[in-house]
C-alpha positions in Angstrom: 109.5 92.2 99.8 108.7 95.7 101.6 112.4 96.6 102.3 113.5 95.8 98.6 112.6 99.2 97.7 115.3 100.8 100.2 117.6 98.0 99.6 118.2 98.8 96.4 120.9 101.9 96.0 119.7 103.1 92.6 116.6 104.2 94.3 117.8 105.4 97.7 118.3 109.0 96.5 114.7 108.9 96.2 113.3 107.3 98.5 115.4 108.8 101.5 114.3 112.6 100.8 110.4 112.7 99.7 106.9 112.0 100.3 104.5 111.5 98.0 102.5 114.7 96.6 99.4 115.7 99.1 96.1 114.5 97.9 94.5 117.9 96.5 97.9 119.2 94.5 97.6 119.9 91.4 99.2 117.7 88.7 102.2 119.2 86.5 101.8 118.4 82.9 104.2 116.1 81.0 104.7 114.2 77.9 105.8 110.8 77.0 106.3 108.3 74.4 104.8 104.6 74.5 107.5 102.1 74.3 105.1 99.5 72.6 105.6 99.3 68.9 102.2 98.9 68.4 101.1 101.9 70.0 104.0 104.1 67.5 100.5 105.2 65.5 98.2 105.7 68.3 97.4 108.3 71.2 95.7 111.5 70.8 97.9 113.0 68.3 97.9 109.7 66.5 102.2 109.3 66.8 102.6 107.5 70.0 103.2 110.6 72.3 100.9 111.5 75.5 100.2 114.8 76.7 98.8 114.4 80.1 96.8 117.8 80.0 95.6 116.9 76.5 93.8 114.2 78.5 92.7 116.2 80.9 91.7 118.8 79.0 89.3 116.2 77.1 87.7 115.3 80.4 89.2 112.1 80.9 90.5 110.9 84.7 94.0 109.8 84.1 95.5 106.9 86.4 99.2 107.3 86.4 101.4 104.3 87.5 104.8 105.5 88.3 106.8 102.0 89.0 110.4 100.6 88.0 111.0 97.6 86.1 113.1 96.2 89.0 110.2 96.3 91.3 108.9 93.1 92.5 105.6 94.9 93.9 104.9 96.7 91.2 105.3 93.8 88.7 102.8 91.7 91.2 100.3 94.6 90.9 100.9 94.6 86.9 100.3 91.1 86.5 96.6 91.4 88.0 95.8 93.2 84.9 93.6 95.8 86.9 94.9 98.7 84.9 94.5 96.8 81.6 91.0 95.8 82.3 90.1 99.6 83.4 92.0 100.8 79.8 90.0 98.3 77.9 86.4 99.0 79.6 86.7 102.7 80.1 89.5 103.9 78.2 89.3 106.4 75.1 87.1 105.3 72.1 88.6 104.0 69.0 91.9 103.4 70.8 94.1 100.1 70.3 92.7 97.5 72.5 89.8 99.6 73.9 86.3 98.3 73.9 83.8 99.3 71.5 81.4 100.2 74.5 83.8 101.7 76.5 82.7 104.5 78.9 85.5 106.6 77.2 86.2 108.5 80.5 89.5 107.0 81.7 93.4 107.3 80.5 96.1 105.2 81.9 99.6 105.7 81.5 102.7 103.7 83.4 106.1 104.9 83.2 109.2 103.7 84.4 110.7 106.3 87.0 113.7 104.8 87.9 116.0 107.5 86.2 119.1 105.4 86.5 117.5 102.3 84.3 115.3 104.9 81.9 117.4 105.0 79.0 118.2 101.1 79.0 115.9 98.7 77.2 114.3 97.5 80.2 110.3 97.0 79.3 110.6 93.5 77.4 112.3 91.7 80.0 115.9 93.1 79.3 117.5 92.8 82.7 114.0 93.3 84.3 111.9 90.8 86.2 109.9 90.3 83.4 108.1 91.2 79.7 106.2 94.2 81.1 104.8 95.2 77.9 103.6 91.2 77.2 103.6 89.8 81.2 101.7 86.5 80.0 99.5 85.1 77.6 96.3 86.2 79.3 96.9 89.7 79.1 98.8 89.9 75.9 99.9 93.0 74.5 99.8 95.8 77.0 97.2 98.3 75.5 98.0 101.6 77.2 101.0 103.3 76.8 104.0 102.4 79.2 106.8 104.8 78.6 110.5 104.5 79.5 111.5 108.1 79.6 114.8 109.3 79.3 116.7 110.0 82.6 116.1 114.1 82.7 112.5 113.0 81.9 112.1 110.2 84.5 113.8 112.7 86.9 111.5 115.6 86.2 108.2 113.4 86.9 109.8 112.2 90.0 110.1 115.6 90.9 107.0 117.0 90.2 105.0 114.0 91.6 107.5 113.8 94.4 107.7 109.9 94.2 109.2 108.4 97.3 108.5 104.6 96.6 107.3 102.3 93.6 104.5 101.6 92.7 102.9 104.9 93.2 99.6 105.1 91.4 97.5 108.2 91.1 94.4 109.4 90.1 94.5 112.6 88.0 90.7 114.4 87.3 90.2 116.5 84.9 90.7 119.6 86.7 94.1 118.3 87.1 93.8 117.8 91.0 95.8 114.5 92.0 94.8 111.8 94.8 97.1 108.9 95.4 95.2 105.6 95.0 97.2 102.8 95.4 96.8 99.3 94.2 93.4 98.5 93.4 91.3 96.1 91.3 89.8 97.5 88.0 86.6 98.2 89.8 88.3 99.7 92.5 89.8 102.4 90.1 86.5 103.3 88.5 85.1 103.4 91.5 86.9 106.5 92.2 86.1 108.0 89.1 83.1 109.5 90.2 84.7 111.6 93.1 86.2 113.8 90.2 83.9 116.9 89.5 82.7 117.1 86.4 85.3 118.7 83.3 84.6 122.5 82.6 81.4 122.7 80.0 80.2 126.0 81.6 81.5 129.7 80.5 81.3 130.9 84.3 82.3 128.4 87.1 84.2 128.8 90.4 85.3 125.7 92.8 85.9 126.3 96.2 88.7 124.1 96.7 90.1 124.1 100.3 90.0 126.2 103.4 93.9 126.7 104.2 93.9 128.5 107.5 94.7 126.8 110.5 91.2 126.4 112.1 92.5 125.6 115.8 93.0 129.0 117.7 93.8 129.9 121.2 92.3 132.3 122.9 92.2 135.9 122.4 93.8 135.3 119.0 92.3 136.7 115.8 91.5 134.2 113.0 92.2 135.0 109.2 90.6 132.8 106.7 92.7 131.6 103.7 91.0 129.3 100.9 92.0 128.1 97.1 89.3 128.5 94.4 89.7 127.2 90.8 88.3 128.1 87.5 85.8 125.5 86.8 84.7 127.9 83.8 85.5 127.6 80.1 86.4 131.6 79.8 89.1 133.2 82.1 87.6 134.2 85.4 88.4 137.9 86.3 86.7 138.4 89.6 84.8 136.1 92.5 83.8 137.0 96.0 84.5 134.6 99.0 82.1 134.4 102.1 82.7 133.2 105.2 79.7 132.7 107.8 79.4 131.1 111.0 75.8 130.3 112.7 74.3 132.4 109.5 76.1 135.1 110.3 79.0 136.5 107.7 82.1 137.0 109.6 85.0 137.5 106.7 84.8 138.3 103.1 87.5 138.3 100.5 87.8 139.0 96.6 89.7 137.8 93.7 90.4 140.0 90.8 92.9 138.4 87.8 92.6 136.7 84.6 92.4 133.0 85.7 92.4 130.6 82.8 90.4 127.2 83.0 91.5 125.1 85.9 93.7 127.7 87.2 94.0 127.9 91.0 94.0 131.0 93.0 94.5 131.8 97.0 92.5 134.5 98.5 93.2 136.1 101.9 90.0 137.4 103.6 89.3 139.7 106.2 90.4 139.2 109.8 87.9 137.6 112.4 88.9 139.6 115.4 86.7 137.5 118.4 86.3 134.0 116.6 84.3 131.5 118.6 84.2 127.7 118.2 81.4 126.4 116.0 81.0 125.5 112.2 81.9 127.6 109.2 80.8 127.5 106.0 83.1 129.3 102.6 81.5 130.3 99.9 82.7 131.8 96.6 80.8 133.0 93.7 81.3 134.9 90.5 79.1 136.8 88.3 76.6 134.4 85.8 77.9 131.3 88.2 76.6 128.3 86.5 77.1 125.5 89.8 76.7 127.4 92.8 77.0 123.9 94.6 80.9 123.1 93.7 81.6 126.6 95.6 80.9 125.7 98.9 83.1 124.1 101.5 82.4 123.2 105.3 84.9 123.5 108.0 85.2 124.1 111.9 86.8 126.6 113.8 88.2 125.3 117.3 89.1 128.1 120.1 90.9 126.1 122.8 89.8 125.7 126.4 92.6 124.4 128.6 91.4 121.1 130.4 91.8 120.9 134.0 94.1 118.9 135.6 94.6 115.9 136.1 94.1 114.5 132.4 93.6 111.4 131.2 93.3 109.8 127.5 92.9 106.1 126.8 91.7 106.7 123.2 88.8 104.7 124.1 86.2 106.3 122.0 85.9 105.8 118.7 84.8 109.3 117.7 88.5 110.6 117.1 89.5 113.5 116.5 88.3 114.4 119.7 87.5 118.2 120.6 90.7 120.2 120.6 92.7 117.2 119.1 94.8 118.2 116.1 96.7 115.7 113.7 98.6 117.4 111.0 101.4 116.3 108.5 103.5 118.7 105.7 103.7 115.5 104.0 100.3 114.0 104.4 101.6 111.2 106.7 99.4 111.6 109.9 99.0 109.7 113.2 95.8 107.7 112.8 93.4 106.5 115.3 94.1 102.7 115.7 91.4 100.8 118.1 92.0 102.4 121.3 95.3 104.0 120.5 97.4 106.3 118.0 99.1 105.0 115.4 102.1 106.3 113.0 102.8 104.1 110.4 106.6 104.3 109.6 106.0 100.5 108.0 104.5 102.3 105.0 105.6 106.2 105.3 108.9 106.7 103.6 111.6 108.1 105.4 111.7 111.4 106.3 108.0 111.6 106.8 106.6 113.6 109.7 103.3 113.9 111.6 101.9 115.6 114.7 99.2 114.6 117.6 98.5 117.7 119.6 96.4 116.7 122.3 93.9 119.3 124.1 95.9 122.0 126.3 95.7 121.5 130.1 95.9 124.1 133.0 98.9 123.1 135.0 98.2 125.6 137.9 96.9 122.7 140.5 99.6 120.6 140.2 102.4 120.9 142.6 105.2 119.0 140.3 103.3 118.1 137.1 104.3 115.3 135.0 103.6 113.3 131.9 102.9 109.4 131.6 102.2 107.7 128.4 102.5 104.1 126.9 104.4 103.5 123.6 104.8 100.6 122.0 107.4 100.3 118.7 109.6 97.8 117.1 111.9 97.8 114.4 112.0 95.7 111.1 115.5 95.2 110.6 118.1 93.9 113.2 120.8 94.0 110.5 120.1 97.5 109.6 118.5 99.0 112.2 115.9 101.9 111.1 115.9 105.3 113.1 111.8 105.9 113.5 111.8 108.6 115.9 109.2 109.7 118.9 109.6 113.2 120.3 107.2 115.0 122.5 107.3 118.9 122.7 105.5 121.2 125.1 104.7 124.8 124.4 102.8 127.5 126.6 102.8 130.2 124.1 99.9 128.5 121.8 102.2 126.7 119.4 104.4 129.6 118.7 107.9 128.2 120.0 108.0 124.3 121.3 110.2 122.7 123.9 111.7 119.1 123.4 110.9 116.9 126.5 111.0 113.8 125.5 113.3 112.4 122.0 113.7 108.3 121.7 114.5 106.7 118.3 115.5 103.4 116.5 116.8 100.9 119.6 116.1 103.4 122.2 112.3 103.4 121.4 112.1 100.1 120.8 109.7 97.7 123.0 110.1 94.6 121.4 112.5 92.3 119.1 112.6 93.7 115.2 109.5 92.3 113.2 109.9 91.7 109.2 105.9 92.2 109.1 103.6 95.5 110.0 103.9 95.6 114.1 100.6 95.7 115.6 100.9 95.5 119.6 98.9 92.6 121.2 99.8 92.2 124.6 100.8 94.0 127.6 104.8 93.1 126.9 104.4 94.9 124.0 104.1 98.3 125.6 106.3 100.1 127.5 105.2 103.2 130.2 107.3 106.8 130.0 107.4 109.4 132.2 108.6 113.3 131.5 108.4 115.5 134.2 106.6 118.7 133.5 108.3 120.5 136.4 109.5 123.4 134.2 105.7 124.4 133.3 104.4 124.4 136.8 101.8 127.1 137.1 101.1 127.8 133.6 97.5 127.5 132.6 97.2 126.8 129.0 100.0 124.0 128.5 100.2 122.4 124.9 101.6 118.9 124.3 102.6 117.5 121.1 103.7 113.8 119.7 106.1 114.0 116.6 106.5 111.1 115.0 109.3 110.7 112.2 109.7 107.5 109.9 112.7 106.0 108.9 111.0 103.3 107.0 111.0 101.1 109.5 108.3 99.8 111.7 104.9 101.2 113.3 104.8 103.0 116.5 101.9 103.4 118.6 100.8 105.6 121.9 98.2 105.0 124.3 96.6 106.0 128.1 98.3 109.9 128.1 98.2 111.0 131.8 99.3 114.5 133.0 99.3 114.8 136.8 101.2 115.3 139.6 104.5 113.7 139.6 105.6 110.8 141.9 108.6 110.1 144.5 108.5 106.5 143.7 111.5 106.7 141.7 112.3 105.9 138.1 112.6 102.2 138.6 109.5 101.9 140.5 107.4 103.5 137.9 108.8 101.4 135.7 107.9 98.3 137.4 104.0 99.8 137.6 101.7 97.7 135.5 98.1 97.7 135.3 96.0 94.6 133.8 94.3 93.4 132.3 93.4 96.6 130.6 90.7 96.9 129.4 89.2 94.8 132.4 86.0 93.5 133.1 85.5 91.6 136.3 88.9 93.0 138.3 92.1 95.2 138.0 95.3 94.0 139.0 97.9 96.7 140.4 101.5 95.3 140.3 104.4 97.3 141.6 107.4 97.1 143.6 107.4 98.2 147.3 110.0 99.9 149.6 109.4 99.2 152.9 106.7 101.7 153.0 102.9 102.4 153.5 100.8 102.4 150.2 97.4 103.7 149.1 96.0 102.2 146.1 92.9 103.7 144.7 90.6 103.5 141.5 89.7 107.0 140.8 86.9 108.4 137.8 87.9 110.8 135.5 85.5 113.3 138.1 88.0 112.5 140.8 85.7 110.2 142.9 86.9 107.2 144.6 85.7 104.1 143.5 87.9 101.7 145.4 90.4 102.5 148.0 92.7 99.8 149.8 95.3 101.0 152.4 98.5 98.8 152.8 101.1 99.2 155.8 104.8 98.3 155.7 105.0 96.7 152.2 108.1 95.4 150.6 108.9 93.6 147.3 106.6 92.7 144.4 102.7 93.5 145.3 99.8 92.3 143.1 96.7 94.2 144.4 93.2 93.2 142.9 90.4 95.6 142.9 86.9 93.9 141.9 85.1 96.0 138.9 82.1 93.8 138.1 79.9 96.2 139.6 81.6 99.6 138.4 80.2 101.1 135.5 81.7 101.0 132.2 84.4 103.8 131.1 87.6 105.1 131.3 89.4 105.2 135.1 92.5 106.2 136.9 94.4 103.9 139.2 96.8 106.0 141.6 99.3 104.6 144.2 100.5 107.1 146.8 103.2 106.6 149.4 105.0 109.3 151.4 102.3 111.9 150.3 103.6 111.6 146.6 101.1 109.6 143.8 102.0 107.4 140.7 99.1 107.3 138.3 98.1 104.6 135.1 95.0 104.9 133.1 92.7 101.8 132.8 89.3 101.1 131.1 86.4 98.7 132.5 84.0 97.7 130.3 
């Protein structure tokens, strides 16, 4: 069912180029007409038309469902009656089908977002998968407006809201701020209403919406705060003052002057911070007569990078992610996420073209003679018949991210670590993973090296990374590196180390992250497949490195003792 959206040509032009509107965006206004004949004299203007901003200005939280009449998941959610129940219990007082005991603070608008079928008669079951306006006896006549806009209007709304897949369900607060909420129950939808700020009621009230400047900074760089504010007052905002504090001290200021209407937004660039330091910051905006000071404050954290000493090992065991100096970012709002001891990029749900970055802490390579990066990857495609090109790239920067050099790029079948899977992929065994090794010799001697993992979805299936290691390279060769395996991982009573020996002497060690040798086995004149067991029942819980040394060169792999 998941791939139905992309298999239909009438939706391909949308899903291949867009990503959903990021949370926190400002909703574009639109006007649509209800398709239902029984709503021809309904609505705020009693003529069957519905203008988004009319309801927002009246203090309603609007739930916008953008679906398609041919969309199976859309139909299935429609049949749950969740939006119907939400509207009946919380919709505008006095409207058709709304309970007399309504809370009177919610509006629901449904529309057919497929512009190629929008002009046809589809909502009553003519050519679609069901009668949308009267889906069954239990739901009866749907009381909230279901719009079947003409192609131009449907496409305009799709563009304004960056519709990438059906259904897309947004919550739009009275202050016009958008959040994608997805398919919920009626109670689930209503529970999100409380996160909306109250409608504007005071003459003077300014809100701090967001801190927009990148808060990750390299040593020696200045930092220029940038914030977005919103007028939540009933009169136009003509001036406002922004103050940035750190440790109770003012480190930057900014001002707004102009004529900002109610719910209007403005971006303010503040004075640069010449010598920034890591730590919590508070951004505050106020205006003369500000009636609600609490909504004019936002907290953030400034991080000034400090390069970690090599070797570096990250197995993502700690659940306290994001770790210090680790950063996830995405222009499309489709980030890498922490996933129980590993990092995940959700190509199964992220629409084609969605991209996310994961930057790990910078590392000082000056102590490594031949630096190398290794990491574990797990990925399966979704369709064997129509393979997707989900992509994983690794980039390196030595100038704080000003420029990046590509060191790894695999996608589709070349990235895959197993057969295609028509359900959401979650790695379950060691066989789902593959270790990748990348030379960092070109960056030897650099004292601040940044490594960034970039995932790009082709709407295929999930990719994962784990066990990132930056250490000296090995002379064991590519074939031996591929065959090196450490299991079980995590381990408890023992760690098994398997590798292919080549008529040589080998030293196998278990080392903690401070470089202390916990166990060591020296083995002479080995050849062929080897399995070395290291007892760990008395080893403290935590992260360790297994190293194999031969002919003066070393190969490493992370392991967790639990």
